[in-house]
Structure formats: C-alpha cells, structure tokens
C-alpha positions as CSV (number, residue, x, y, z in Angstrom):
1,M,-18.7,-70.6,-88.6
2,P,-18.2,-72.5,-85.4
3,L,-19.8,-71.3,-82.2
4,R,-17.7,-69.0,-80.0
5,T,-18.9,-69.3,-76.5
6,K,-17.8,-68.9,-72.9
7,L,-18.9,-70.3,-69.6
8,V,-19.0,-67.7,-66.8
9,N,-19.6,-68.7,-63.2
10,L,-20.9,-65.6,-61.5
11,E,-21.2,-67.6,-58.2
12,D,-17.5,-68.3,-58.1
13,G,-16.1,-67.1,-54.7
14,H,-19.6,-66.5,-53.3
15,P,-19.8,-62.8,-54.3
16,T,-22.4,-60.4,-53.0
17,V,-25.2,-59.6,-55.6
18,N,-23.4,-56.3,-56.4
19,Q,-20.1,-58.1,-57.0
20,G,-21.8,-60.7,-59.2
21,L,-23.4,-57.9,-61.2
22,L,-20.2,-56.1,-61.7
23,R,-18.6,-59.3,-62.9
24,L,-21.5,-59.8,-65.3
25,E,-21.2,-56.3,-66.8
26,R,-17.5,-56.7,-67.3
27,V,-18.1,-60.0,-69.1
28,L,-20.8,-58.6,-71.3
29,V,-18.6,-55.6,-72.3
30,A,-15.6,-57.8,-73.0
31,A,-17.6,-60.3,-75.0
32,G,-17.7,-58.1,-78.0
33,A,-13.9,-57.7,-78.1
34,E,-13.6,-61.4,-77.7
35,G,-15.9,-62.1,-80.6
36,L,-18.2,-64.3,-78.7
37,D,-21.5,-65.6,-80.0
38,T,-23.0,-66.8,-76.7
39,I,-22.2,-66.8,-72.9
40,K,-23.6,-69.4,-70.5
41,L,-24.0,-67.8,-67.1
42,I,-24.0,-69.8,-63.9
43,H,-25.8,-67.7,-61.3
44,G,-27.4,-70.3,-59.1
45,Y,-30.9,-70.6,-57.9
46,G,-30.4,-69.9,-54.3
47,S,-29.6,-72.4,-51.5
48,S,-33.2,-72.4,-50.3
49,G,-34.5,-73.6,-53.7
50,V,-37.0,-70.8,-53.9
51,G,-35.0,-68.4,-56.1
52,G,-31.8,-66.5,-55.9
53,A,-31.3,-62.8,-55.6
54,L,-28.4,-62.9,-58.0
55,R,-30.4,-64.7,-60.7
56,D,-33.2,-62.1,-60.4
57,E,-30.8,-59.2,-60.7
58,V,-28.9,-60.8,-63.5
59,W,-32.1,-61.0,-65.5
60,K,-32.8,-57.3,-64.9
61,V,-29.3,-56.4,-66.2
62,L,-29.7,-58.7,-69.2
63,D,-33.1,-57.2,-70.0
64,R,-31.6,-53.7,-69.9
65,F,-28.7,-54.8,-72.2
66,Q,-31.2,-56.4,-74.6
67,R,-33.4,-53.3,-74.7
68,A,-30.3,-51.2,-75.4
69,G,-29.3,-53.5,-78.3
70,M,-26.1,-54.7,-76.6
71,I,-27.2,-58.3,-76.5
72,E,-29.6,-60.1,-78.9
73,A,-31.4,-62.3,-76.3
74,F,-31.2,-64.2,-73.1
75,I,-32.8,-67.6,-72.3
76,P,-33.4,-68.6,-68.6
77,G,-32.3,-72.1,-68.0
78,E,-35.8,-73.3,-67.4
79,E,-36.7,-72.1,-71.0
80,F,-33.5,-73.5,-72.6
81,R,-35.4,-76.3,-74.4
82,I,-36.1,-77.2,-78.0
83,S,-39.8,-76.1,-77.7
84,N,-38.7,-72.6,-76.9
85,E,-38.7,-70.3,-80.0
86,T,-35.6,-68.4,-79.0
87,T,-33.7,-71.6,-78.1
88,W,-34.8,-73.3,-81.4
89,A,-33.5,-70.3,-83.4
90,L,-30.2,-70.6,-81.5
91,L,-29.9,-74.3,-82.2
92,K,-30.5,-73.7,-85.9
93,R,-27.7,-71.2,-86.0
94,W,-25.3,-73.3,-83.9
95,P,-26.3,-77.0,-84.0
96,E,-23.4,-77.9,-81.6
97,L,-25.5,-76.4,-78.8
98,K,-27.7,-79.5,-79.0
99,Q,-24.8,-81.2,-77.1
100,D,-25.1,-78.7,-74.1
101,R,-25.7,-80.7,-71.0
102,D,-28.4,-78.2,-69.8
103,L,-30.5,-78.3,-72.9
104,G,-34.0,-79.5,-71.8
105,R,-33.1,-80.0,-68.2
106,G,-34.9,-77.0,-66.7
107,N,-31.8,-75.8,-64.9
108,R,-32.9,-72.6,-63.0
109,G,-29.3,-71.9,-62.1
110,I,-28.1,-70.9,-65.6
111,T,-29.0,-68.4,-68.3
112,M,-27.9,-68.5,-71.9
113,V,-26.9,-65.1,-73.4
114,V,-27.0,-64.6,-77.2
115,L,-24.7,-61.8,-78.3
C-alpha cells in the first residue's frame, strides 16, 4: 500500500507556542480520519540556532501521544537517518521515504510522526 503522508508547517504564520501546539493536536486527531501513515512536522529550530521552544513542546506532546498509544513513534529530524532503528523500520515499510529530502541531513527543524 502506498504511503499516505502529510507535511504540516507548525511555524506558518509565526504562531505562539500555544497556538502551534493547538494546531499540532488538531492535526494529530484529524490524521486518523484522513487515514494517514505519517506526518512530517516543520517546527523550526529557533532563530538563534540554539533550539526552539516550539520544537521542545512539540516533542512533549508527541511523547504523551505515543505513551497513550495514539501515535506509533516520532523521529526528531536529527535522528531521521538510515542508521536509526526507528527510521530503518519506517523505510522498510515505505521505501518511498528514501526520497525524502531530509533523510540523513540532520534537520533539527523537523520531526517525522509515525501513525
């Protein structure tokens, strides 16, 4: 079955952290109804280059959703590489993800969500 994925830019419109998190929760809840397999989140890394508040809070929400069984896994952009066990399993399921421009690039501004 072909990969059903969606790209979601949580930074669009320069939201506050709370606005970005509300957007994330709506996307995660709707993903099931849309029949998605993965979501690629763009959350940025912060303009200073030392880490973004949105990214950190996104990971907290994703961790909560994973522990609740609402998502299978999430892969921070810097871990989205073939040598990562979760990424490798994802690539075996959907080989078309090998074409993703962020694979192996250490992009701290994205996170892959496996539904």
